[in-house]
N, C-alpha and C positions, 0 to 999 in steps of 0.2 A: 744978487748973480743969481739964478734958478739953476735949479740942479740940473735941466738939459742943459743950460751953456756951462757949467762946471765939466759934465758929461765931455762933452764937445773940445775941452782946455784940452784936456786928456786925450783923445782919440783921433786929434787932428794928425795929419798924413806923418808930419817931426817925429812924434809920437814911436810911431808906427818903422821909420826907419832908422832912431835910436836903439826899440829891443833889437832889430835885424841887428844892428851893429855889431849889440851887445851880445847876441849869440855868434855871429860872424866869430867875432875875437875869440870865442872861446873854442867853438869848434877849430879853430887856426894853431890855436896853443895849446889843444888838445892833439892836436894831429900833429903836432913838433915831438909828441912823445911815444909816438910807431916806433916799431920794430925792439921793444921791453918787456914787453909780454905779451904773450899766448894765452889762449884756452883752445883747448881738441874736442873732438870725441874722438872715443872708440870705439868700434862693433864689438859684440859678445867675444870675438879671437882676440883681441888687443889691436885689429888693425884700425889704421889712423884712417876716420871719415871723414873730419874735415880738423879745416886750424884756421883760426882767426885770430888778428891782434882785439887786444882788448880794450882797444879804443876806437874801432872798428861802429859799435851799435852809439854810443855817444856822439863821434864825429858824425855821423852819418844824421843822429835826430837833432844835434845840433844845429847842425849844417843845413837840414830839411826844413827846420824852424826857424833857421833866416831867411831863410828860403821866401816861406810865408809869411812874415812880416812885412817882408819888403813888398813883396805883390800885394797885399791889403793897403800900404801904405800908397802906392800906384791906385788903388780900385778907390781907398777914402778921396783921397784927392781927384780922380775923378765923378767920381758918388757923391758930394758933402751928405745928400743927405739919407747915405747909411748908416750914419750914425747923430743922426737929429733924434730926437724924443727920451735922451736919456740910455739910449741902449741899440747895440751893433744890431746892424741888418740880417736876416737871414741869409741873404746874400755873403756875409761876410763867414759864416761858421761852419767853413769847408776845411777841412785838412786835404786835401784834395787837389795838389798843384798846380797840376793842368786845368783840372777845371777851374782854377779861379785866375788864370793865365789867360782862357779864355775869356775873362769879362773885361782886361785891360785893356786899353784902346795904345798906352803909349810904353811898352816892355821894349824892352831895345831884345833886336834876336830871339823874336817868337816862335818861326819855327827850327832855325840855329839852335836854341839852346834845349828846346823842348827834350830831345833825350836824357838832358842830366833833370828836368822836372820830374821826369818818369823814374826814374833810381829812386832819388829821395823819395818821392811819393810813397813807392814799393815799400821804403819802410817808416815810413811816416805811417800809413794803413797799418805796416801788423807787425813785422820781427824785430824793428830797430824800437817800439813803443811797447812792445810786450813780448813775453817768452817765447810764443809760440805764432799762428796765424789765427785769422778772427775764425778760421771753422776746418775743421777736420781734411773738409774739400781742400783747401787752400794751404798746406801749412808753413807759408812763409819763411822758405830757407833763406837764413842771413847773405843780406849782399856784401862784396867784397867793395874794397874803397880802393879803386884803382887809380892809379899813378894820372890815367886820361881824362878819367870822373872827376878825379880834385881836381887837374888842370881844366876839366869843362866851369867845375863848379866857381872857381875863385874868379874864371875872365866873367862868368854869369854877376856874381854877386859885385863885380866891380864894377860891369857894365850899368846893371840895374841902381844902386848908389849914384852913382855921376847922372844917371837922369834924372832920377827922384830929386836929388839937391838941385842939381836946375833947376827941376819943376818949382823945386821950395823957394828958390830966391825971386821968384814973381808972388804976388799976391793972391794969395790962395783964400776963397772966402767959402765959409761956411756953414750951419745952420746956425741959428739961434746970433744970429749978427757979430759971428766970429769972422775975424781978420788979422789977415796974418802972413809978414815973408820969414825968413830963415837968412840968416848968414853962416857960412861954414870954415870952420879953421882947423890944421891938425887933420889925422888922416883918418882918413873912414872906409873901410870895407877895403883895413890897409891887408894883404897877403905874405907880410911877414912872419 
């Protein structure tokens, strides 16, 4: 087997789905610990300027990367050549959830789920990943994971997971002679 074919063995859409599910499971578990520890910011006079649950940043980051990996699973399914020749296409080398989603044709809720992608993208691009924004002009204020946003995230991940699993049950043909379909059992994208 060539190194290019070996690369396809680990970069096919099912692999993206598994990574997305793992990151999602960690986000769900961590979100379950909300309310136990907080970080606050005070001004020079001691007045509270902001207060965040300490799980907030990590849940945003894990959830954002779960969304990203799931979307990339759709993109690889639709564009097998993006994992050919032993490398990921430049088309996959982005953390912009909205940009990636705009390239995928089979994503459920492309318009209704956009607001969730935008909120998580904001974190991935700055404050959830770094202690600051990318520039002084874009300070990257930490987002708040509201109940509405968390509920929207869970619905979107379930829909993405179900759709991608359904697609992967059919034979997928990838580059370098790869061909396969997948069977699923147990829970994927569990929300408990």
